[in-house]
Short mmCIF file of the C-alpha atoms (twelve columns), coordinates in Angstrom:
data_MODEL
# 
_entry.id   MODEL 
# 
loop_
_atom_site.group_PDB 
_atom_site.id 
_atom_site.type_symbol 
_atom_site.label_atom_id 
_atom_site.label_alt_id 
_atom_site.label_comp_id 
_atom_site.label_asym_id 
_atom_site.label_seq_id 
_atom_site.Cartn_x 
_atom_site.Cartn_y 
_atom_site.Cartn_z 
_atom_site.pdbx_PDB_model_num 
ATOM 1  C CA . TYR A 1  67.491 38.039 21.977 1 
ATOM 2  C CA . MET A 2  71.138 38.028 23.044 1 
ATOM 3  C CA . ALA A 3  71.379 34.272 23.406 1 
ATOM 4  C CA . TYR A 4  69.581 33.838 20.107 1 
ATOM 5  C CA . THR A 5  72.153 35.944 18.355 1 
ATOM 6  C CA . LEU A 6  74.874 33.868 19.753 1 
ATOM 7  C CA . LYS A 7  73.022 30.840 18.671 1 
ATOM 8  C CA . PHE A 8  72.817 29.714 22.280 1 
ATOM 9  C CA . ALA A 9  76.491 28.875 22.114 1 
ATOM 10 C CA . SER A 10 77.804 31.374 24.781 1 
ATOM 11 C CA . SER A 11 76.470 33.363 27.620 1 
ATOM 12 C CA . THR A 12 78.955 36.268 27.082 1 
ATOM 13 C CA . TYR A 13 77.573 39.017 24.924 1 
ATOM 14 C CA . SER A 14 79.598 41.964 23.347 1 
ATOM 15 C CA . LEU A 15 77.608 45.085 23.674 1 
ATOM 16 C CA . ASN A 16 78.754 48.283 21.696 1 
ATOM 17 C CA . LEU A 17 78.720 51.183 24.228 1 
ATOM 18 C CA . PHE A 18 79.803 54.406 22.783 1 
ATOM 19 C CA . GLY A 19 81.758 52.660 19.930 1 
ATOM 20 C CA . HIS A 20 83.575 50.310 22.394 1 
ATOM 21 C CA . PRO A 21 82.793 46.646 22.740 1 
ATOM 22 C CA . GLU A 22 81.999 45.612 26.269 1 
ATOM 23 C CA . LEU A 23 81.878 41.824 27.018 1 
ATOM 24 C CA . GLY A 24 79.432 40.850 29.729 1 
ATOM 25 C CA . TYR A 25 77.238 38.084 30.883 1 
ATOM 26 C CA . ALA A 26 74.010 38.392 28.762 1 
ATOM 27 C CA . ALA A 27 71.708 38.189 31.849 1 
ATOM 28 C CA . VAL A 28 73.472 41.138 33.485 1 
ATOM 29 C CA . TRP A 29 72.929 43.201 30.275 1 
ATOM 30 C CA . ALA A 30 69.230 42.134 30.257 1 
ATOM 31 C CA . VAL A 31 68.852 43.109 34.055 1 
ATOM 32 C CA . LEU A 32 70.462 46.473 33.374 1 
ATOM 33 C CA . ALA A 33 68.154 47.027 30.297 1 
ATOM 34 C CA . ASN A 34 65.128 46.237 32.579 1 
ATOM 35 C CA . LEU A 35 66.210 48.489 35.272 1 
ATOM 36 C CA . ILE A 36 66.733 51.452 32.714 1 
ATOM 37 C CA . LEU A 37 63.225 50.688 31.374 1 
ATOM 38 C CA . VAL A 38 61.705 50.743 34.865 1 
ATOM 39 C CA . VAL A 39 63.215 53.928 35.769 1 
ATOM 40 C CA . VAL A 40 62.270 55.730 32.563 1 
ATOM 41 C CA . LEU A 41 58.779 54.382 32.442 1 
ATOM 42 C CA . SER A 42 58.261 55.118 36.126 1 
ATOM 43 C CA . ALA A 43 59.228 58.741 35.596 1 
ATOM 44 C CA . ILE A 44 56.851 59.047 32.602 1 
ATOM 45 C CA . PHE A 45 53.901 57.487 34.327 1 
ATOM 46 C CA . ASN A 46 54.397 59.508 37.517 1 
ATOM 47 C CA . GLY A 47 54.760 62.581 35.416 1 
ATOM 48 C CA . ALA A 48 51.577 61.918 33.722 1 
ATOM 49 C CA . LYS A 49 49.905 61.347 37.110 1 
ATOM 50 C CA . MET A 50 48.692 57.936 36.204 1 
ATOM 51 C CA . SER A 51 46.861 55.910 38.974 1 
ATOM 52 C CA . ASN A 52 48.852 53.497 40.958 1 
ATOM 53 C CA . GLY A 53 45.847 51.154 41.388 1 
ATOM 54 C CA . VAL A 54 44.045 50.120 44.580 1 
ATOM 55 C CA . ASP A 55 45.197 47.510 47.007 1 
ATOM 56 C CA . LYS A 56 42.280 45.102 47.512 1 
ATOM 57 C CA . THR A 57 43.784 42.916 50.185 1 
ATOM 58 C CA . SER A 58 42.259 42.930 53.480 1 
ATOM 59 C CA . PRO A 59 43.317 41.833 57.053 1 
ATOM 60 C CA . SER A 60 41.316 38.608 56.616 1 
ATOM 61 C CA . ASP A 61 43.473 37.589 53.711 1 
ATOM 62 C CA . TYR A 62 46.357 37.083 56.246 1 
ATOM 63 C CA . GLN A 63 44.484 35.025 58.853 1 
ATOM 64 C CA . PRO A 64 45.454 31.397 59.050 1 
ATOM 65 C CA . GLU A 65 42.972 28.711 57.698 1 
ATOM 66 C CA . VAL A 66 40.843 27.019 60.277 1 
ATOM 67 C CA . ASN A 67 41.161 23.712 58.739 1 
ATOM 68 C CA . PRO A 68 44.261 23.761 56.609 1 
ATOM 69 C CA . ALA A 69 44.742 20.939 54.128 1 
ATOM 70 C CA . ARG A 70 46.942 18.110 55.106 1 
ATOM 71 C CA . ALA A 71 49.376 16.135 53.061 1 
ATOM 72 C CA . VAL A 72 48.070 12.693 52.168 1 
ATOM 73 C CA . GLU A 73 50.467 9.782  52.426 1 
ATOM 74 C CA . THR A 74 50.516 7.136  49.766 1 
ATOM 75 C CA . HIS A 75 52.191 3.823  50.027 1 
# 
């Protein structure tokens, strides 16, 4: 969204925080927004006692292959 509003002309985005424009790299603003979202949603989901899911990996998933595929050389 930030890059689109800048018409992809710049990577610096001005974000208004508490009435003050703050210039910053658009990707940094995006990472901060994602981190805030993760913290808030994690608190909500943990508070609602939602299931974390089940890990379905087994020890055999980590064993090396008996006959691993080999690269084919082409000339």
